[in-house]
TORFI-496271 format. One record per residue (C-alpha): residue in three letters; x, y, z. Coordinates in steps of 0.1 Angstrom, whole numbers, plus 5000, padded with zeros to 4 digits. Example, Ala and Ser with C-alpha at 12.3 -4.5 7.8 and 13.67 -1.06 7.14 Angstrom:
2
ALA512349555078
SER513749895071
//
This chain:
464
MET055397796657
ASN058397806634
ASP061297566630
PHE063997656655
ILE066697416645
ASN069497586625
ASP071797326608
HIS074497586602
HIS074497686639
ILE074897326650
GLU077697256625
ASN079497576636
LEU079297466672
LEU080997136663
ASP083597296640
GLN084597546666
ALA084897276693
LYS087297046673
ASN090396946692
PRO089297096725
ASP091997206749
PRO092196936777
LEU092197206804
ARG088997346790
VAL087396996789
ARG088196946825
GLU086697286834
ILE083497186816
ILE083496856835
ASP083897036868
LYS080997276858
ALA078796976850
LEU079396836884
GLU077697146898
LEU074396996884
LYS073397316866
GLY073697176830
LEU075797286801
ALA075597536773
PRO075597406737
GLU079197516731
GLU080297326762
THR078397016752
ALA079997036717
ALA083497036733
LEU082696726753
LEU081396556721
GLN084496646702
THR086796506730
GLU088496186718
ASP091396156743
ALA090795826761
SER091695966796
LEU089296266791
VAL086496046778
GLU086895826809
ALA086696146830
ILE083396226812
LEU081995886819
GLN082895906856
ALA081396256859
ALA078196136843
HIS078095846868
LYS078396076897
ILE075696316884
LYS073396016879
GLN073995896914
ASP073596246929
ILE070196296912
TYR068695956907
GLY070495736931
ASN070695366922
ARG067095326911
LEU065895226876
VAL062295276866
LEU060894986845
PHE058094986819
ALA056894786789
PRO055994916754
LEU052494816742
TYR052094836705
ILE048394836696
ALA048594876657
ASN051194876630
HIS049295036601
CYS051195346590
ALA050795626564
ASN054495716565
ASN057295566546
CYS060195606569
LEU063095416554
TYR064395286588
CYS061095146602
GLY059394806597
PHE055994966599
ARG056695186568
ARG053795206543
ASP055695046514
ASN056494736534
LYS053894516517
GLU055094196534
LEU054394326569
GLN051594156587
ARG049294456595
VAL047494446628
ALA045194676647
LEU044194516680
THR040694506692
MET039794626727
ASP039494266738
GLN042994186724
ILE044394496741
LYS042894366774
ASN044594036769
GLU047894206762
VAL047594406793
ARG046694096814
VAL049893926803
LEU051894236813
GLU050194276846
ARG050793906855
GLU054493966849
GLY054394256873
HIS054294556851
LYS052594876864
ARG053795126837
LEU053195116800
LEU054295306769
MET051495276745
LEU052295336708
SER051295246673
GLY051995326636
GLU050895666624
HIS047695616604
PRO044695856603
THR041995586605
ARG043595256616
SER045395436645
SER043095736650
LEU043095946681
SER039695816692
TYR040995456688
PHE044095536707
MET042195706736
GLU039795406738
ALA042795176741
ILE044195386769
GLU040995366788
THR040794996782
ALA044294936795
TYR043595136827
GLN040394946833
THR041994596829
LYS042694436863
THR044094096872
GLU044693896904
LYS047293996930
GLY046394366926
GLY047494356889
GLU046794696874
ILE048394956852
ARG048995276871
ARG050595496845
ILE050395496807
ASN052795716788
VAL052095756751
GLU054095786719
ILE051695926693
ALA051796116660
PRO051796496662
LEU048396646673
GLU046896986675
VAL046397166709
ASP042797076713
GLU043596716705
TYR046296706732
ARG043696846756
ASP041396556748
LEU044296316752
LYS045196446786
LYS041596366798
THR042495996795
GLY044896026824
ILE048095976805
GLY051596046820
THR054296156796
CYS053596226760
VAL056596126739
LEU057596206703
PHE060996156686
GLN062196396660
GLU064296096648
THR066896326633
TYR067496696637
HIS069396726604
HIS067096866578
ALA068596706547
THR068696366564
TYR065196406577
LYS063896476542
ALA065796176528
MET064495936555
HIS060796046552
PRO060096046514
SER056296036518
GLY053496066544
PRO052496326570
LYS055796276588
LYS057596466560
ASP056696786578
PHE059896846599
ALA058597166616
ARG055197026626
ARG056896726643
LEU059496946660
THR056897176675
ALA054496906686
MET055696896722
HIS055097276725
ARG051497206715
ALA051296926739
GLN052297156768
GLU049897426756
GLY047197156757
GLY047997086794
ILE050296786792
ASN052896876818
ASP055396596810
VAL056796556775
GLY059596336761
ILE061796376731
GLY064396166714
ALA066596096684
LEU067295776665
PHE070995746666
GLY072595616634
LEU070595826609
TYR073096116611
ASP076296216630
TYR075596136667
LYS077296456678
TYR074896666657
GLU071896486671
VAL072996536707
LEU073196906701
GLY069796896684
LEU068296736714
LEU069896986737
LEU068597286716
HIS065197126715
ALA065197086753
MET066397446758
GLN063697586735
LEU060997396754
GLU062197536787
LYS062397886772
ASP058897876757
CYS056997656781
GLY058797706814
VAL059997346816
GLY062097126794
PRO061496766785
HIS060696516813
THR062596246794
ILE065096206765
SER065295866747
VAL068395746731
PRO067495456707
ARG070095326684
LEU069195216649
GLU068594836648
PRO067694606619
ALA063994596609
PHE061994386585
ASN062194536549
ALA063594866562
PRO066694936540
THR068295216562
ALA067895006593
ILE069794716577
LYS072794946568
PRO072795256590
PRO074295566573
HIS075995676604
PRO076595376627
VAL077295456663
SER079895236680
ASP079395116716
SER082095346729
ASP080495646712
PHE077095536724
LYS078395536760
LYS079895876755
LEU076796036741
VAL074695906770
ALA077196056794
VAL077296386776
ILE073496416776
ARG073396336813
MET075896616820
SER074096866798
VAL070596816811
PRO071196656845
TYR067496666857
THR065996506826
GLY065196136827
MET066895926802
ILE065295616786
LEU067095306772
SER065095046752
THR065594676746
ARG067294756713
GLU070594726731
ASN072094396743
PRO072094306780
ALA075794366786
LEU075794716770
ARG072594806788
SER074094706821
GLU077194926815
VAL075195226802
PHE072895236833
ALA075795396852
TYR076295686828
GLY072895846831
ILE069995606823
SER066995636847
GLN064295436829
ILE064395116809
SER061994886791
ALA061994516799
GLY060394206785
SER059494406754
ARG057694306722
THR057494556693
ASN054694386674
PRO050994426682
GLY049694116700
GLY053294006707
TYR052793946744
GLN049993696739
ASP051393526708
ASP055193506711
THR055793306679
SER058893276658
ASP057193486631
ARG056593786653
PHE059393986635
ARG057294006604
ALA054894236623
ALA057494416645
GLN058794766642
PHE062494656649
ASN064494366662
LEU065294336699
GLY068794316715
ASP067594216749
THR064893946749
ARG065093856786
THR061893836807
LEU060994106832
ASP062093886861
GLU065393806845
VAL066094176840
ILE065094256876
LEU067293976889
ASP070294106869
ILE069894476879
SER069294386915
ARG072594196917
HIS074294506903
GLY072794716931
HIS070094896911
ILE066694926928
PRO063894836902
SER061095086905
PHE057495076892
CYS056695406910
THR053895626897
ALA053595846928
CYS054696176913
TYR052296156885
ARG049396066907
LEU050196336933
GLY050696606908
ARG054496626911
THR054796676873
GLY056096936849
LYS057597246866
ASP056597116901
PHE058696806895
MET061697016883
ASP061297246913
LEU061896946936
ALA064496786914
LYS066897076910
PRO067497126947
GLY067796746951
LEU064596706971
ILE062896456947
GLN065396186956
LYS063896136991
PHE060496046974
CYS061895846945
GLN064195606964
THR061595526990
ASN058795476966
ALA061095256945
LEU061595036975
PHE057895006981
THR056994916945
PHE059994676944
LYS058794506976
GLU055294466960
TYR056894306929
LEU058894066951
MET055793956970
ASP053593906940
TYR055593816909
ALA059293736916
GLY060993406912
LEU062793266941
GLN066293386931
THR064893736924
ARG063093746957
GLN066193656976
ALA068393906957
GLY065694176961
GLU065194126998
LYS068894157003
LEU069094476983
ILE066194637002
ALA067894547035
ASP071294677023
THR069595007011
LEU067895067044
ALA071095007063
LYS073095237041
PHE070795527033
TYR068095547060
ARG068295687095
THR065895727125
LYS062395847116
ARG062695797079
LYS063995447084
HIS061095367108
MET058595497083
ALA060095287055
VAL060294967075
THR056695017088
ARG055295057053
LEU057394767039
GLN055894547066
GLN052394667056
ILE053194547020
GLU054394217035
ASP051094197053
GLY048994257021
ALA048894627016
ARG049394746980
ASP049995066961
VAL051795226990
TYR053595556983
ILE054695886997
//
């Protein structure tokens, strides 16, 4: 498949949308509230909006859209880095090939088991597995064995991993078919930047130099039978407005060609990384206010696509941005292989990037519970086949909400029983009670209360 990103087209969209008419902006906001998404030229107008009152209206609209589709739940996961060997030389990444001072690691299967045990004993049920891109030290067969190892690893109190999403170098269709057999959930791949000249400058050597092969990887993944795919851009490499339009055009092309767009869009912001010159001084830094706006605009443009926020951001900003469209977050993260077992002060010399939120999973859950968000470890849709087009067919008429919120309560209850500290358990039990009283009626409430009691009595992995 050919490269479908046209720099000139995106730049024209932004040029034509400069100084948008306030009435037109409010019309676009009203359209977004219909939950049908936005066209690229409409998205460009929102991105070019600088008037403070209109930006506030954009943020509020995004908040309403997020509540209408996802409610007050936040899905939690942990990244599991299994190797940091890399054949690429990306100027923004600590794993880059020319970083000779990086402590290179490729975990053994026993070490991967130990990493997973640590995460399970904290309460994690969902992982994002990833590594550097290296043909031998991070081969597909090694990656697949690591997935199988993680799924097989069990601990006390029902500790287990129920869903593994993966971020892996571009593959061919038959390789994606093999990858699917391991039982993965979403396959994620970031384009990093959609601007061709910037992409070339940031990737001076290695297989990642091939813009088009990376761009079309998620098409091949879907052809290989992987229903849920994720895309993303690394904000700070180029103009954030350009990157948002690149993401939107990528999502639209996937929907046109494959029948369904991305399951998730990730919005990482460039953070410092060991011996990575571009990460230390981003060429196009994104302010906090612009970051909030871009999250809101993406939510309005692709309302049914999940949005992922990593621990690159600090706790205060993460808490604020949740309201504008984020549906999934990492927590208690480490970005160096073996970092969950060996949390030493020297871990940054093996890490991909520095963290902005270093809180434990329990500290994050306590915080988001006090802010009224339901922490969710739900994996029901994946395990019941509600993926890809089937998921979107339920999401677009708003039907998926009835599954998501209830399953979030069940997995949250399980966490509270098995892993939570006292304060978190108290806050969590109150949140569950408040949610039942506010949103549940008659038969549905009876069903939820009954199953919550089953969990209290020892049942685990309860879902609808």
